N, C-alpha and C positions, 0 to 999 in steps of 0.2 A: 503493500499500499504506500501511496506518494502522501507524507508528512502535508497537514495542512499549510505550513507558510512556507515550506518549499517552494523555489523559484522553480516557473513554468520551465517543461522543455523545450529543446531549441535543436532543432533538426540537423542531422550530419552536414546538411546544403547549408543553412543559415551560418552555422558556424565556419564552416570553412570559408563563407561570404566576407563574413566580420574579420578573422584573422587575413583574410587578402586585403581586405579596407585596412587594418590598423596597419598593415605592414607597406602597403603603398603610400599609406601619410608620414610612415616613418621616414621610408626613402625620400620624400618631397622636403621633409625636416632637416634632414640629417644631409641628402644629396650624396647619396655614395655610389649609387646604384645606375644600373647604365639609362633607367625611365630618365634619369635627371642631366644627361651627359648630352650634351649638343654633337650630331652626326657629324662622323668625321667625311668629311667632301673628297671622291676619288677620282681622278680626272678617267672618262671613260675617252678619248683620243685625244692627239698629239694638244702642246699648249704653241701657241707663237708667242716669242720674247721680240717685239721690235726694237730696233736700235734708231735713233733720231742722225745718226751720220753712216757713211760710208763705210767699207772693210779697211782693215789697215791701224785703226788707232785704238786708243785705249779702252774707249767705252766696247769695241769689236772684239777685244780679247778678253776683256773681263766677261762680258757677254756671254762667250762661247766656251769658257773656263766654265763660268758655274751653271749654263744650261747641261754641260756633259753630265757634273754630279747632281743637280735636280732631275735628270732624267731617272735617274737610278731611284730615288728616293720614292717618286712621283708615280714611279711604273710605266709612264708615258714620254716621250719622247718630247723636249723641251727644245722647238729649231729657234736658230737666230734668224730674224729678218731687218734688212740693213733698209733702211728708208731717208736716204739722205736728203738732206736742200732745205732752203726756207729756212734757214738756223735753226732747224727742227722742228720748225712750225707744223710740216708736212705728217711727219709721222707722230706727233702728240695728237694732234686733229685726228689723223686717223685712229688712232686708240682713243681717245676719247667719245668718237661716235659708233663705237664696237659694242656689241654686246656686250653687257656685263657679266660675264658666267665664268670666268676664271680663265678661258681660253686664248684671250690675246690680253698680254701685259707689257707695260712698257721699260725701258732701263733710263728711269730718269736722271739728269743731269744737273750740274749747274748751271749750264749755258738754259738748256730748255726751261729750268724751272727759279733760278736767281739771277738769271743776266735779261732775261726776254724781259720778262715784265716791266725792268727800264729801259731798254733801246725801243720798242714798238708802242706806238701811239695807242694799237689796237692789235691783240694779240686773237688768233682763232680757236683758243681756249682759255681756262681759266682754274683756280685751283676746285673749283665746285661741278667740274668734268673726271675727279679724280681720285682714289682711293688709294691715300699712302700704305704700303705695304711693307717697306722698312729701307735704311741704308744699308749697303754695303761695303763699300772701301770706300776710301783716301789715295788718291794719285799725284804723285809729285810732276811738276809741270817741269821741261828743260827746255835751256834757252841754246837755239845752236846757227853756226854759219857755216856758208858751203867753204868747200876747199878751195875753192880760186879767189876768194874774199881776202885780200890783202894783212887784215887783221889776224890775229893769232892765238888772241884771248879775249876773256872779258873787258878787261879797260882799254885793250887796243880798239875793239871794234867801236864802245862809247865815245871814243876820241874822234875818230877816224866819221862815225855818225853825224857828230859835232862839228866838224870843222865840216861838212857837205850836208847839210838839212835837205830834207824832200829825194837826197840822190839814191838811195838806197831801199828797198823794200824787205818784208817779210810775209810769209804765207800765212795762213791757217787753214784749220778743217773748213773752216764756212764763219758768217759773221754771227756773232756772238758764242761763237766756239770758245771752250777753256783755252786755246792758243790764242785765241784776236783777243780775249780778255787780260790771260796772262800778260802778252806783248803790250798792250797800252798800261798796264801797271806799271811798268817797267818803262815806256813811255813819260808816264806822269812823274816815276820815282827819277830817271835821270836829267829828264829835260831835253831828250834824242826829238830827233823829226823823222819819222822810216815811214812808209807808205805801207797800207794793208791791201794784201791780195788775198780774199777770198778762196777755197776751193770747196770742193765737194768731198770732205773726206780729206784725210792724214795721207792717204797712199796717196793721192795726185800730190799734195802740198809737199809731201819729200822728194818725189822724181823731180817736182822743178827745182828741187834746195838742192838736190843731185846734180841737175844737170845746169845749174847756174841759172837759172830762170828766174830763180829770186836769190838774195841776199842773204835771208836770216831767217827763224822760224822758232816756235816754239810750240811743244804737246807734251804729250806722256811720255816716258822713256821706250816701251816698247816699240820698236821698229828704228827706234833712233838711233839705240845701243848698239845695233849690227852695223848699221850704216856707217858708226863714228871708229868701229872696230876695223873697220875695209878700208879708211882713209878717206870716205867720200864725203864726208863732214864734219865738222867741231862741235863740239858738246862742250861750250864755254861759261854756262852757270845753271844752277839748279835753283828753281824758285821756291824748294821745300823751308821750312825750319832747320833742317840740318841736312848736312850733305847724305847722300844715299850709298848705300851697302855695294850696290849697283856700279856703284860711279866714287869711289870712294878718293878720285885725284881731283874732282871737280867742284870746283869750292861753290857754297850759295850765293845769290844776290846779295842776302843780309850778311853776311861776312865781308864782301866786297866793297862795302861804305853804305850800304842802307837798311839800317838797321828794321825788324820786326817784319819785312818784304816776305809775304805767303801766299804764291798762286795756286796752291794745292789747289786740285780737281775733286770731284766725287760724284758716286753713282748709288745710284737706289732703286725699287722697284715700286711701279703704280699699276693700277688696274681702273679701268675704266668706275666712274660713279656706280653706285648701289650693286658692286657686285657683293654676294652674300658673304656674311663677317668668316663663316666655314672655310668659305675659299679662300679671302684674303690667309686665315688663319693659316692653311694648310701651305699657301705657295710662301709663306715667310717661315713657315717652320723646314722647308724644304731648302731655303736658300741659307738660311743660318746654318744647317746640318753642312751644305755644300764649306759656307766658309770655313768650319771646323776642320775641312779636309788636310794629310799631310800634303797630298799634292799641290792640293789651291794655294795653301800659304806660303809653301817652297816657291811656286811660281809668280805669287804676289811682293814675296821678300826680292826674289829676281829682279822683279821691275823698279822695286821701290817703293812697292803699293804697301799698304795696309789694311786688314780687313777693319771695317768699323760698325757692327753690327746695332743696330735703332729697331725698337720694333715702329709701328706704323703712327702714332702718336706721337712719340720722339722724334720722326724723321718729318712729320709735320712742322715742328715748332724748330727744328735746326734747317729746314727750307727760310722759314721766315726769318730766321738770322744770320744768314746768308744771304738773304734779299737785301737788306740794308747795307751789308759789306761791298757787295758786288755793285748794287743801286749808287754809293759812294764813288766807285773808282768810274762807271757809265758817265756819271756826271762831271765828273772832275778832267774827264777826256775827251767830253760832249761828242759821246761816240751815237748814230744815228746809222738803223739799215741802211747796207748799202750792196 
């Protein structure tokens, strides 16, 4: 017999349902279970990494280096698509208009993100068009002259340029590129007058420097180092705060009499606006893992570059600070798009 004050019987199904409800509520409260975790995005087709400049430069080298390692982590090919021209605006605009699904991302650069807003009266893209994924690396700039130049070092080049204002020319990977701004920073610091010749990529710029069609140039170390070793050009200074391990004999501009001079460039990843957070997180994690790989770190060190991983919000803040710094260079040099 059932005691009068005994609680009513509960069926097995009701008891089971109650236990399931309590377990679910516990999971929500403590968030340790799979139901509380955001799903991990897994790409189902190749990812296009757009580079706003032509092949051969630092941006291209770093993009291909990282793409190879990211492909292993993501389980899908990450391929580099060079879209040079328009000071990087062509590539940035294309990615801004791409479907925000993670299959099109862009290698953001000091030129496209910090310089162009100061150089262009109206850009075909803006911050609201992108989701910052993260900063990747910082790359020093080097200054070089052609082997046919009568100057043999930095001091002689500056003296020669001052003696003949407007006579000599320098090439860059394009208007608004890191090489363009680095040389303009040098012009402001030293007071020289050297004519700018923009190209569509570092490869074309370097070809003309070797041929003697231009007299000087500034770019990241990759590409320039090999030509310097072959005696086709002379690297006369580095725009980094310290001497480069890959070029220990090359002095910095700062130690040559211009304290505080730093023309380093940088690269990071961005996706089209409204790309889902799990997608951004997955790509960021793959890039961060790639930067930790010994082969990648060895490659960066050989070029004098350094890994500088930042997450999306940190990268956004970094862009804002760099925009102020490079905007000041643009104003002092009175630069316009040419």
